[in-house]
C-alpha positions in Angstrom: 92.1 128.7 121.5 89.2 129.8 119.2 89.5 132.3 116.6 87.4 134.8 118.6 89.8 134.1 121.6 92.8 134.7 119.3 91.3 138.0 118.2 90.6 139.2 121.8 94.1 138.2 122.8 95.6 140.3 119.9 93.5 143.2 120.8 94.5 142.9 124.5 98.3 142.6 123.6 98.1 145.7 121.3 96.3 147.5 124.1 99.2 146.7 126.5 101.5 148.1 123.8 99.6 151.5 123.8 99.8 151.4 127.5 103.5 151.2 127.3 103.5 154.1 125.0 101.5 156.1 127.6 104.0 155.2 130.3 106.8 156.5 128.3 104.8 159.7 127.3 104.1 160.3 131.1 107.9 160.5 131.6 107.6 164.0 130.1 105.7 165.0 133.2 108.8 163.9 135.3 110.9 166.2 133.2 108.8 169.1 134.2 109.3 168.3 137.9 113.1 167.5 137.5 115.6 169.8 139.1 118.3 169.6 136.3 118.5 169.2 132.6 114.9 170.5 132.2 115.3 172.3 128.9 117.8 170.0 127.3 115.9 166.9 128.3 112.5 168.1 127.1 113.9 169.3 123.7 115.6 166.0 123.2 112.4 164.2 124.1 110.3 166.1 121.6 113.0 165.6 119.0 112.6 161.9 119.5 108.8 162.3 119.2 109.1 163.9 115.7 111.8 161.5 114.5 109.7 158.6 115.7 106.7 159.7 113.7 108.8 160.0 110.6 110.3 156.8 111.1 107.0 155.2 111.5 106.2 156.1 107.9 108.9 154.0 106.5 109.0 151.2 109.1 105.3 150.4 109.0 105.3 150.5 105.2 108.3 148.2 104.8 108.5 146.0 107.9 104.9 145.7 108.7 103.0 146.6 111.9 104.1 143.8 114.2 107.8 144.3 113.6 107.4 148.0 114.1 106.0 147.2 117.6 108.8 144.8 118.3 111.4 147.4 117.3 109.7 150.0 119.4 109.7 147.7 122.6 113.5 147.4 122.1 114.0 151.1 121.7 111.9 151.8 124.8 113.9 149.1 126.7 117.1 150.7 125.7 115.8 154.2 126.6 114.7 153.0 130.2 118.1 151.4 130.6 119.8 154.6 129.8 117.8 156.5 132.3 118.6 153.8 135.0 122.3 153.9 134.2 122.6 157.7 134.0 123.0 158.3 137.9 125.9 155.8 138.0 127.6 157.1 134.9 127.2 160.7 135.9 126.9 161.5 132.2 124.3 163.8 130.9 124.7 162.2 127.5 123.3 158.9 128.8 120.3 160.8 130.3 119.5 162.7 127.1 119.9 159.6 125.1 117.3 157.9 127.2 115.0 160.9 126.6 115.4 160.7 122.9 114.7 157.1 122.7 111.7 157.2 124.9 110.3 160.1 122.7 111.0 158.0 119.6 109.4 154.9 121.1 106.2 156.8 121.8 105.8 158.1 118.3 106.4 154.6 116.9 104.1 152.9 119.5 101.0 154.8 118.8 100.7 154.6 115.1 101.7 151.0 114.9 99.4 150.0 117.6 96.5 151.9 116.0 97.0 150.6 112.5 97.5 147.0 113.7 94.3 147.1 115.8 92.3 148.8 112.9 93.3 146.2 110.4 92.6 143.0 112.3 89.2 143.9 113.7 85.8 144.0 111.8 85.2 147.3 110.2 82.1 148.0 112.5 84.4 147.9 115.5 87.3 149.8 114.0 86.5 153.1 115.8 86.0 151.4 119.1 89.5 149.9 119.0 90.8 153.2 117.7 89.7 154.9 120.9 91.0 151.8 122.7 94.5 152.8 121.7 94.1 156.4 123.1 92.6 154.8 126.3 95.8 152.8 126.7 98.0 155.8 126.2 95.9 158.0 128.7 95.9 155.2 131.3 99.6 154.7 131.0 100.1 158.5 131.1 98.0 158.7 134.2 100.0 155.9 135.9 103.2 157.8 135.3 101.7 161.0 136.7 100.6 159.2 139.8 104.3 158.1 140.4 105.8 161.5 140.0 106.1 162.1 143.7 107.6 158.7 144.3 111.0 159.1 145.9 113.0 156.9 143.5 112.3 157.2 139.8 115.2 154.8 139.0 113.1 152.0 140.5 110.1 153.1 138.5 112.2 153.2 135.2 113.3 149.6 136.0 109.6 148.5 136.5 108.7 150.2 133.2 111.5 148.4 131.4 110.3 145.1 132.8 106.7 145.9 131.5 108.0 146.8 128.0 110.1 143.4 128.1 107.0 141.4 129.0 104.9 143.2 126.3 107.6 142.4 123.7 107.7 138.7 124.6 103.9 138.2 124.3 103.8 140.0 121.0 105.9 137.3 119.4 103.3 134.6 118.8 100.8 137.2 117.2 100.6 137.1 113.4 101.1 140.1 111.2 98.0 142.1 109.9 96.4 140.1 106.9 95.7 143.3 105.2 99.4 144.4 105.1 100.4 140.8 104.0 98.0 141.1 101.1 99.4 144.5 100.2 102.9 143.1 100.0 101.4 140.0 98.1 102.4 137.5 100.8 99.1 135.6 100.1 100.0 132.4 101.8 101.1 134.3 105.0 97.8 136.4 104.9 95.8 133.1 104.6 97.6 131.7 107.7 96.9 134.9 109.5 93.4 135.1 108.5 93.1 131.5 109.8 94.5 132.4 113.1 92.4 135.5 113.5 89.1 134.6 112.0 89.0 130.7 112.0 89.0 130.4 108.2 90.1 127.2 106.5 93.0 127.3 104.2 90.4 127.0 101.2 88.4 130.0 102.5 91.6 132.0 103.3 93.1 131.7 99.8 94.6 134.6 98.1 91.4 135.4 96.4 91.9 134.0 93.0 88.6 132.0 93.2 85.4 133.0 91.9 82.8 135.2 93.7 79.2 134.3 93.4 76.6 137.1 92.8 74.7 136.2 96.0 77.9 136.8 98.2 78.7 139.9 96.4 75.1 141.3 96.9 75.4 140.7 100.7 78.5 142.6 101.0 78.2 145.6 98.5 75.4 147.6 100.0 75.7 151.4 99.2 79.1 152.8 98.5 80.3 155.5 100.7 79.1 158.8 99.4 82.0 161.1 100.5 85.3 159.1 100.9 85.6 157.8 97.3 85.1 161.2 95.7 88.1 162.6 97.7 91.4 162.7 96.0 94.6 161.7 97.9 95.5 165.3 98.3 92.3 166.3 99.7 92.4 163.4 102.2 95.9 164.4 103.1 94.7 168.1 103.7 91.9 166.9 105.9 94.3 164.8 107.9 96.6 167.9 108.4 93.8 170.1 109.5 92.7 167.5 112.0 96.0 167.0 113.6 96.9 170.7 113.7 93.5 171.6 115.2 93.9 168.9 117.7 96.8 170.9 119.1 95.4 174.6 118.4 92.6 173.6 120.9 95.1 174.0 123.6 95.8 170.6 124.9 99.6 171.2 125.2 99.3 174.5 127.0 96.5 173.4 129.4 98.6 170.3 130.3 101.7 172.4 130.8 99.7 175.0 132.8 98.3 172.3 135.1 101.7 170.7 135.6 103.3 174.1 136.4 100.7 174.8 139.1 101.5 171.5 140.8 105.3 172.0 140.4 105.3 175.4 142.0 103.2 174.2 145.0 105.7 171.4 145.7 105.9 167.7 145.5 103.2 166.8 148.1 100.7 168.6 145.9 101.9 166.5 142.9 99.9 163.6 144.3 96.9 165.5 143.0 98.2 165.7 139.4 96.9 162.4 138.2 93.5 162.7 139.7 92.9 166.2 138.3 94.5 165.8 134.8 95.0 162.1 134.1 92.1 160.4 135.5 89.4 162.6 133.8 91.1 161.7 130.5 90.8 158.0 131.3 87.1 158.1 132.2 86.0 160.3 129.2 88.1 158.2 126.8 86.2 155.1 128.3 83.0 156.9 127.4 84.3 157.6 123.8 85.0 154.0 123.4 81.3 153.1 124.3 79.8 155.7 121.9 82.3 155.8 119.0 80.7 152.9 117.2 77.2 154.7 117.2 77.7 158.4 117.3 78.8 160.4 114.2 82.3 161.5 114.2 81.5 165.1 113.5 78.9 165.4 116.3 81.5 164.1 118.8 84.0 166.6 117.6 81.3 169.3 118.0 80.5 168.4 121.5 84.2 168.0 122.4 85.0 171.4 121.0 82.2 173.0 122.8 83.2 171.7 126.2 86.8 172.8 125.5 85.6 176.3 124.7 83.6 176.6 127.9 86.7 175.5 129.9 89.1 178.0 128.3 86.6 180.8 128.6 85.8 180.1 132.4 89.4 179.8 133.1 90.1 183.0 131.5 87.6 184.6 133.7 89.0 183.1 136.8 92.5 184.1 135.9 91.5 187.8 135.8 90.9 187.6 139.7 93.8 188.3 141.9 92.3 186.7 144.9 92.4 183.1 143.6 95.4 180.9 144.2 96.8 178.9 141.3 95.7 175.6 143.1 92.1 176.9 143.6 89.5 174.2 143.2 87.8 176.4 140.6 90.9 176.5 138.4 91.5 172.7 138.7 87.9 172.2 137.8 88.4 174.1 134.7 91.3 172.0 133.7 89.5 168.9 134.4 86.6 170.0 132.4 88.9 170.7 129.5 90.5 167.3 129.8 87.1 165.6 129.8 86.2 167.5 126.6 89.3 166.8 124.7 89.2 163.0 125.5 85.6 162.8 124.4 86.4 163.8 120.8 89.5 165.7 119.7 91.8 163.4 121.7 91.0 159.9 120.1 89.1 160.7 117.0 91.4 162.6 114.7 93.6 159.6 114.1 90.5 157.4 113.8 89.1 159.6 111.1 92.6 159.5 109.3 92.5 155.7 109.4 88.9 155.7 108.0 90.0 158.1 105.1 92.9 156.1 103.8 93.2 152.4 102.7 95.9 150.0 103.9 98.3 150.8 101.2 98.3 154.6 101.6 97.7 155.2 105.2 101.4 154.9 106.6 102.8 157.9 105.1 100.0 160.5 105.9 99.5 159.1 109.4 103.3 159.3 110.3 103.7 162.8 108.7 100.7 164.3 110.2 101.5 162.9 113.8 105.0 164.5 113.4 103.4 167.8 112.5 101.1 167.4 115.5 104.1 166.9 117.8 105.9 169.9 116.2 102.9 172.1 116.9 102.5 170.6 120.5 106.1 171.5 121.1 105.7 175.1 119.8 102.7 175.8 121.7 104.2 174.5 125.1 107.4 176.4 124.7 105.7 179.7 123.6 103.2 179.5 126.4 105.2 181.4 129.0 106.6 184.1 126.6 103.1 184.8 125.2 101.7 185.1 128.7 104.4 187.6 129.5 103.3 189.9 126.6 99.4 189.3 127.1 97.6 188.3 130.3 97.0 184.5 130.7 93.3 185.1 130.6 93.6 186.6 127.1 95.6 183.7 126.0 92.9 181.3 127.0 90.2 183.3 125.4 92.2 183.1 122.1 92.4 179.4 122.5 88.7 179.3 123.1 88.4 181.1 119.8 90.4 178.3 118.1 88.1 175.8 119.6 85.2 177.6 117.9 87.2 177.8 114.7 87.6 174.0 114.9 83.8 173.6 114.9 83.7 175.6 111.7 86.4 173.6 110.0 84.6 170.3 110.9 81.4 171.6 109.6 82.8 173.0 106.3 85.7 170.6 105.3 85.8 167.4 107.4 83.7 164.6 105.9 81.6 162.3 108.0 83.5 158.9 108.0 81.2 156.8 110.1 80.1 153.7 108.1 82.5 154.9 105.4 85.6 153.0 106.3 88.1 153.0 103.4 89.1 149.4 104.0 85.5 148.3 103.4 85.1 150.4 100.4 88.2 148.8 98.9 86.7 145.3 99.2 83.4 146.5 97.8 85.0 148.1 94.8 87.0 145.0 93.9 83.8 143.1 94.1 82.0 145.5 91.8 84.8 145.4 89.2 84.7 141.5 89.3 81.0 141.5 88.8 81.4 143.8 85.8 84.2 141.7 84.4 86.7 144.5 84.5 90.1 144.8 86.0 90.8 147.1 88.9 92.1 150.5 87.8 95.8 151.3 88.6 94.7 154.8 89.5 92.7 153.6 92.6 94.2 155.2 95.7 93.7 152.4 98.0 95.1 148.8 97.7 92.5 146.6 95.9 92.8 143.0 97.0 91.6 140.2 95.0 88.1 139.4 96.3 87.5 136.3 98.3 84.0 136.2 99.7 84.6 134.5 103.1 87.9 136.2 103.9 87.0 139.8 103.0 83.6 139.5 104.7 85.4 138.9 107.9 88.5 141.0 107.5 86.8 144.0 106.2 
């Protein structure tokens, strides 16, 4: 198979991995519709989400991206197996263990898949594959929602366990990310991985100790990013925290929970409409985001996304002031659908993409894992506080307040979020290394990102 075919194959397998994460995440919707263990199971599931995000920090840094996905597939398989065995054992502990393991696997799947894709594709397609990860998650989530009203969830769990097993098997032939291998100074393995992904000869894919001609350097240097290099690590970490917290403050969790409660109280026959009204709009709008992410500025996409979500919350608040509308009124469902479209166009996939563009390969594991765990904590808090808050204040006021947070997100993006399009940190690392070699100086140890030894043909393709 050609190098292009190998790269496409790796992207497809990583997409299947994100699809598995979405299927596991969609299991949370089943917890909403379950008749027993609702509170305990959901708390355990979210505890797994937070623990998995923290575990991702260490696992991706120490064991690599590919082994993280292998380990996550095994966790997911054990989780689905516990869920299948819980009716026979009659033990709630087995059921809760499955919930915890599925939550943990989701939080390991998403960062590992995103980082792996981000590091193996050319920089110009990084945002596209970043949105592709979110597309896989939303597609798997929608498939799980579509099967909520299925009479036997045990069989569905068995099917999901089979899918995870197949994904784990086809992951084995894929090599590790060349950038991570360079980070841990496994230069020979990095050369072999580069040869597999990009079709480089062993001489071209050497560890970078050879010479770099000025002609090659001029073709790669270009203009250095204006904003990203000037940001210190602390500033970039604060930007990442703002992005992930605002992602939840725009109301995704409460809106999703509100939609699920509507279908739950109307009964299982109505649950067939859950996926078309909540999941399918996310799939379609994320597909649009994939098509435009490589061309549109990140901040513009976040602006338009926040404006659409603001309109959805505001109109929904107006509708909830009327006592004549039923909860399953088409107008209310349309507002939920409009919100899901707006969220998946920007604030769904882009925050993690921007974080990836802010940080280099050596420093992105910790901030990505920690900010994702903070995002899950905020998601958990907003969902469980939705009903108590709407008892104190009317639901319409709650959604108007959330619309205000969406507008606040626009202000934060304008004031403090840098534009990262065409300013990928990985590409900047390579350009900086080449500048240093041309000047005859050694890389500074204070550089935040990892600086590999420059090899013109390798870094041109990897970066």
